[in-house]
C-alpha positions in Angstrom: -2.8 -20.9 -22.6 -4.8 -23.8 -22.3 -6.0 -25.0 -18.5 -2.8 -27.7 -18.6 -0.9 -24.7 -18.9 -2.5 -22.8 -15.7 -2.5 -25.7 -13.6 1.1 -26.1 -14.3 1.9 -22.4 -13.3 -0.1 -23.2 -10.2 2.1 -25.8 -8.8 5.3 -24.0 -9.8 4.1 -21.0 -8.1 3.1 -22.5 -5.0 6.6 -23.9 -5.0 8.8 -20.9 -5.8 7.0 -18.3 -3.7 8.0 -20.3 -0.2 12.0 -18.8 -0.9 10.4 -15.1 -0.5 7.7 -16.1 2.0 10.1 -17.4 4.2 12.7 -14.9 4.2 10.0 -12.2 4.7 8.1 -13.8 7.8 10.7 -14.0 10.0 11.0 -10.1 10.0 8.1 -9.9 12.7 9.6 -13.1 14.5 12.8 -11.8 15.6 11.7 -10.2 19.0 9.4 -13.4 19.7 13.0 -15.9 19.6 15.2 -13.7 20.8 12.8 -13.8 24.0 12.1 -17.5 23.4 15.4 -18.9 23.1 17.5 -15.6 25.6 19.6 -14.6 22.9 20.8 -10.8 21.9 20.0 -9.1 18.8 23.4 -10.2 17.1 23.2 -13.9 17.6 19.5 -14.0 16.7 20.3 -12.2 13.3 21.9 -15.6 12.7 18.5 -16.8 11.7 18.7 -14.1 8.9 22.2 -14.4 7.4 22.0 -18.6 7.3 18.9 -18.1 5.1 20.7 -15.7 2.9 24.1 -17.4 2.8 22.5 -20.8 2.0 19.8 -19.0 -1.0 23.4 -17.3 -2.3 25.1 -20.8 -2.7 22.2 -22.9 -3.1 20.5 -21.3 -6.2 23.3 -21.2 -8.5 24.5 -24.8 -7.8 21.3 -26.0 -8.2 20.7 -24.6 -11.7 23.7 -26.6 -12.5 22.4 -29.7 -11.2 19.3 -29.3 -13.2 21.2 -29.5 -16.0 22.7 -32.7 -15.1 19.9 -34.6 -13.8 16.5 -32.7 -14.9 14.3 -29.6 -13.8 11.7 -31.9 -12.7 13.8 -34.1 -10.4 15.3 -31.1 -8.6 11.9 -28.7 -8.5 10.1 -32.4 -6.2 13.2 -32.9 -4.9 13.1 -29.2 -3.3 9.7 -29.7 -2.0 10.6 -32.9 -0.5 13.4 -31.0 1.5 11.0 -28.2 2.5 8.4 -30.1 3.7 10.7 -32.0 5.9 12.4 -28.7 7.1 9.1 -27.2 8.0 7.8 -30.0 9.8 11.3 -30.6 11.8 11.7 -26.7 12.5 9.1 -26.5 14.9 10.6 -29.7 17.5 13.9 -27.6 17.4 15.2 -28.2 20.8 17.6 -24.9 20.8 18.4 -22.3 18.3 21.3 -23.9 16.9 19.0 -27.1 15.5 16.7 -23.8 14.8 19.4 -22.5 12.2 20.4 -25.9 10.5 16.8 -26.2 9.8 16.3 -22.9 8.4 19.9 -23.5 6.6 18.1 -27.0 5.2 14.5 -25.0 4.6 16.9 -22.4 2.3 18.4 -24.8 0.4 15.1 -26.4 -0.5 13.4 -23.5 -1.7 16.8 -22.2 -3.7 16.4 -25.5 -5.6 12.5 -24.4 -6.4 13.5 -20.9 -7.9 16.4 -21.9 -9.5 14.2 -24.1 -11.9 10.6 -22.8 -11.5 11.2 -20.1 -14.4 12.8 -22.4 -16.6 10.1 -25.1 -16.4 7.6 -22.7 -17.2 9.8 -21.4 -19.9 9.9 -24.7 -21.5 7.0 -26.0 -21.5 4.4 -23.1 -21.4 5.1 -21.7 -25.2 1.8 -19.6 -25.6 1.9 -15.7 -24.2 5.4 -16.6 -22.2 5.4 -13.3 -21.1 2.0 -13.8 -19.4 3.4 -16.8 -17.5 6.5 -14.9 -16.0 4.3 -12.3 -15.0 2.0 -14.5 -13.1 5.1 -16.3 -11.5 6.6 -12.9 -10.7 3.0 -11.9 -9.0 4.0 -15.1 -7.1 7.1 -14.3 -6.2 6.4 -10.2 -5.1 3.1 -11.1 -3.5 4.8 -13.9 -1.1 7.3 -11.4 -0.4 5.1 -8.5 0.1 2.3 -10.6 2.6 5.1 -12.2 4.5 5.6 -9.8 7.6 1.8 -9.4 7.3 1.1 -13.1 7.7 3.9 -13.9 10.4 2.5 -11.1 12.6 -0.8 -12.6 12.2 0.5 -16.5 13.0 2.7 -15.7 15.4 0.0 -13.6 17.8 -2.2 -16.3 17.4 0.0 -19.7 17.4 3.6 -18.2 18.2 6.9 -18.6 16.1 6.4 -22.5 15.0 3.4 -21.3 12.5 5.8 -19.0 10.6 7.3 -22.9 9.4 4.1 -25.2 10.1 2.1 -22.8 7.2 4.2 -24.1 4.7 3.3 -27.5 4.7 0.0 -27.1 2.9 2.0 -24.9 0.1 4.5 -27.7 -0.3 1.9 -30.5 -0.2 -0.5 -28.9 -3.0 2.6 -27.6 -5.2 3.9 -31.7 -5.1 0.4 -33.0 -6.1 0.0 -30.6 -9.2 3.9 -30.6 -9.8 4.0 -34.9 -10.3 1.4 -34.2 -12.3 1.8 -31.5 -14.2 5.6 -31.2 -14.7 6.3 -33.2 -18.0 9.0 -36.0 -17.4 12.4 -34.1 -18.4 14.6 -35.6 -21.7 17.1 -38.1 -20.3 20.3 -35.5 -20.2 22.2 -38.6 -21.4 25.3 -36.2 -23.1 25.5 -34.2 -19.6 25.7 -37.2 -17.3 27.0 -39.5 -19.2 30.2 -41.1 -17.7 30.4 -37.9 -15.8 32.4 -38.4 -12.2 31.8 -36.8 -8.7 35.1 -35.1 -9.0 34.4 -33.5 -12.7 30.8 -32.7 -11.5 32.7 -30.6 -8.3 34.5 -29.0 -10.5 31.7 -28.3 -13.2 29.6 -26.5 -9.9 33.2 -25.2 -8.4 32.8 -26.6 -5.3 36.3 -25.2 -4.3 35.4 -21.8 -5.2 31.8 -22.4 -2.8 33.6 -23.9 0.4 36.1 -21.0 0.4 32.6 -18.1 -0.1 31.3 -19.8 2.7 34.3 -20.1 5.1 35.1 -16.5 4.3 32.2 -15.0 4.8 30.4 -16.8 7.9 34.3 -16.2 9.3 34.4 -12.4 8.7 30.7 -12.3 10.3 31.2 -14.2 13.3 34.0 -12.3 14.3 33.0 -8.7 13.5 29.4 -9.6 15.2 30.8 -11.1 17.9 32.9 -8.6 19.0 29.9 -5.7 18.7 27.6 -8.6 21.4 30.7 -8.7 23.8 31.8 -5.2 23.6 35.3 -5.4 23.8 37.7 -7.1 20.5 39.4 -10.6 21.6 42.4 -12.5 20.1 39.5 -15.3 19.0 37.5 -12.0 17.1 41.0 -10.9 15.2 41.3 -14.3 14.0 38.5 -15.1 12.9 38.3 -11.7 11.1 41.6 -12.3 9.4 40.5 -16.0 8.3 37.7 -14.7 6.6 39.3 -12.3 4.8 42.5 -14.5 3.9 39.8 -17.2 2.9 37.9 -14.4 0.5 41.4 -13.1 -1.1 41.9 -16.7 -1.6 38.5 -17.0 -3.3 39.2 -14.2 -5.6 42.0 -15.7 -6.9 40.9 -19.0 -7.4 37.9 -17.6 -9.3 39.9 -15.5 -11.6 41.7 -19.1 -12.3 39.1 -21.8 -13.0 37.4 -22.7 -16.0 33.9 -22.7 -14.3 33.6 -20.2 -11.8 31.3 -19.8 -8.8 31.3 -16.5 -9.5 32.6 -15.0 -12.7 34.4 -12.3 -11.7 36.4 -11.4 -15.0 32.6 -10.7 -16.6 32.7 -7.6 -14.1 36.1 -6.2 -15.4 34.7 -6.8 -18.8 31.5 -5.1 -18.7 31.7 -1.8 -16.7 28.3 -0.8 -17.3 27.1 -3.9 -16.0 29.4 -3.7 -12.8 27.9 -0.2 -12.3 24.3 -1.7 -12.3 25.2 -4.6 -9.8 27.2 -2.4 -7.7 24.1 -0.1 -7.4 21.9 -3.5 -7.1 23.9 -4.1 -3.6 23.3 -0.7 -2.3 19.6 -0.7 -3.0 19.2 -4.2 -1.3 21.4 -3.1 1.7 19.3 -0.1 2.3 15.7 -1.8 1.3 16.6 -4.8 3.7 18.3 -3.2 6.3 14.7 -1.3 7.1 12.7 -4.3 6.1 14.3 -6.2 9.4 14.6 -3.4 11.2 11.4 -1.5 11.2 9.7 -4.9 12.9 11.9 -4.8 16.0 11.7 -1.1 16.2 8.2 -1.4 16.1 8.4 -4.1 18.7 11.0 -3.4 20.9 10.8 0.3 21.1 7.4 0.9 20.5 6.0 -2.3 22.3 3.7 -2.8 19.4 2.3 -6.4 19.0 3.1 -9.0 16.1 -0.4 -8.6 14.6 -0.6 -4.9 14.3 3.4 -4.8 13.3 2.5 -7.0 10.5 -0.7 -5.0 10.1 1.7 -1.8 9.2 4.2 -3.7 7.2 1.6 -4.8 4.8 1.8 -0.7 3.7 5.5 -1.7 2.6 4.1 -4.4 0.1 1.0 -2.9 -1.0 3.1 -0.1 -2.6 5.5 -2.4 -3.8 3.1 -4.1 -5.7 1.1 -1.1 -7.1 4.3 0.5 -8.3 5.7 -2.7 -10.1 3.0 -2.2 -13.1 3.5 1.7 -13.0 7.0 1.1 -13.4 7.1 -1.6 -16.1 5.0 1.3 -18.6 7.5 4.2 -17.6 10.3 2.2 -18.3 9.4 0.8 -21.5 8.9 4.5 -22.3 11.4 6.5 -20.9 13.8 3.6 -20.2 15.5 2.7 -16.7 17.3 5.7 -15.9 14.3 8.3 -14.7 12.9 5.3 -12.4 15.9 4.8 -10.6 16.6 7.9 -10.1 13.4 8.8 -8.3 13.6 6.0 -6.8 16.9 6.9 -5.0 15.2 10.1 -4.2 11.9 8.2 -2.6 14.7 6.3 0.0 16.3 9.2 1.2 13.4 10.9 1.5 12.1 7.7 3.7 15.8 7.7 5.6 15.5 10.9 6.5 11.9 10.6 8.1 12.9 7.8 9.9 15.8 9.9 11.2 13.4 12.6 12.5 10.8 10.1 14.4 11.7 10.3 18.0 10.3 8.1 20.4 6.7 9.9 21.0 5.6 10.1 17.1 2.5 8.5 16.2 3.5 4.7 14.8 1.3 5.8 12.0 3.8 7.6 10.7 6.1 4.8 10.2 4.0 4.3 7.1 4.9 7.2 5.5 8.3 5.9 5.5 7.2 2.1 4.3 5.1 3.7 1.7 8.2 5.6 0.4 10.4 2.5 0.5 7.9 0.2 -1.0 7.6 2.4 -4.2 11.0 2.8 -4.6 11.0 -1.3 -4.0 8.9 -1.2 -7.1 10.4 1.1 -9.0 13.8 -0.6 -8.9 12.3 -4.4 -9.3 11.8 -3.1 -12.8 14.3 -0.9 -13.3 17.1 -2.6 -12.0 16.6 -5.4 -14.3 15.7 -3.3 -17.4 19.3 -1.5 -17.2 20.9 -5.1 -16.5 19.4 -6.3 -19.7 20.5 -2.8 -21.6 24.0 -3.1 -19.8 24.8 -6.5 -20.9 25.3 -8.8 -24.0 23.2 -11.3 -25.1 25.3 -13.7 -25.4 25.8 -13.7 -21.1 22.3 -13.0 -20.1 22.3 -16.7 -18.1 25.9 -15.4 -16.8 24.6 -11.9 -16.1 20.9 -13.3 -14.3 23.3 -15.1 -11.6 25.7 -12.1 -10.9 22.5 -10.0 -10.5 20.9 -12.7 -7.8 24.1 -12.9 -6.2 24.7 -9.1 -5.9 20.6 -9.2 -4.4 21.9 -11.4 -1.6 25.1 -9.5 -1.0 23.2 -7.0 -0.2 21.0 -8.4 1.8 23.9 -10.1 3.7 25.4 -6.8 4.0 22.3 -5.1 5.7 21.9 -7.9 8.3 25.7 -7.3 9.0 25.1 -3.4 9.3 22.3 -3.6 11.4 23.6 -6.2 14.0 26.9 -4.2 14.2 25.3 -1.0 14.9 22.7 -2.6 17.3 24.9 -5.3 19.2 22.8 -7.0 21.9 19.9 -5.0 22.3 18.0 -3.9 19.6 17.6 0.5 20.9 16.3 3.6 19.5 19.5 5.4 19.4 20.9 2.5 17.3 17.4 2.9 15.2 18.3 6.1 14.4 22.0 6.1 13.9 20.5 3.3 11.0 18.5 5.8 9.7 21.4 8.4 9.0 23.5 5.7 7.5 21.0 4.9 5.3 20.3 8.3 4.2 23.7 8.2 3.0 23.6 5.3 1.1 20.4 6.7 -0.3 21.8 10.1 -1.1 25.3 8.0 -3.0 22.6 6.5 -5.1 20.8 9.2 -6.1 24.8 11.1 -6.5 25.6 8.1 -9.1 22.3 8.3 -11.3 22.4 12.1 -11.7 25.9 11.6 -12.4 25.6 9.2 -15.2 23.1 11.5 -16.5 25.0 14.6 -16.6 28.1 12.3 -18.3 26.1 11.3 -20.6 27.0 7.5 -20.4 23.3 5.8 -19.7 23.3 3.1 -17.4 22.2 0.1 -20.0 25.3 1.3 -21.9 
């Protein structure tokens, strides 16, 4: 690759790393935000919910928008939105405004994720595999160092710094992207004569609205009941509204011509469906620990944000180390062995957490983190390979979109599970119960992999 291609990759890489970086840095900021805004654990967990719900919706929508308005425009607009949200979030007068800016930040960073890979694929024609691998390093590296960077920033400059730190990355990416990303060819056929109503139908605005209302209402009803300690008429009403909206959403998605979530695809390709179900469970388990362990270390063990970040680095580094090993293993033996070992490692890590007590050496938590880190590295490669082998080539784009939806659904469910278990206060007993539930989920993953092997029906069929 020539020098221009490398600079293009750096421009895109600096933009797409912002989404995983900001989703992971906040894991060590939760106790500090809870103290500053004087909120219980359930309320503060919306700093996680809001980001993932907005990302789950924004990424596919912005992918469609890029076909109409151009990938370069969407990427640059995402950087501008990210800059504004990162600048304004530290000025938030209350937690409500912080959530608003957090949602805006999620939308901005999702705009770059949605088109970044496509920009590289289109404009770098030589050694595309190498280019995509480099971008994957930006993504996985940002997620890996997020808790460590967040711990250092909060220790030295308080929670405001986890937003301000984005500004240098955004500025550098914008300047490079403005110069290096070629202008898109005018999408004449796609944009000529298209009305706002037609565009809203194309992105399935009705489906997006139903999905958002249903999910948020359901989360509000369940979490507020747990936080208050009793079930009220308001809680029941919110849950019923959420279930009703999600029911209407499913019916709508099965009928519409351009669904936000193409549910019929799941029924048509059962092997791909099982991959997505497994991916939901994997992310539920991983992110429950990803956000649960920092809170345990700080609230139960009273460890500083700085040292919590250092301990969490074990998770990211082991994941990075495992990824190339998983790549060679999957190329040689297929995804099934790697996924089975991953499920076993998650089971061992969950059991280890259950065995911890309030006087266990803090360093012993690293053993669980390393187990989960290696399993995450194996899953990152194995699940993607299983997806490609279980879905026909003609629906690769749809399959990838559903795969990302499954990931976000898993992360949202992980936050919901943690919020319901902990309620208003993060406690050691709650953390142990979380470990028990995650052990059951990990054992279910082991069983799923073993059963498919014994039945002679490969996952990637």
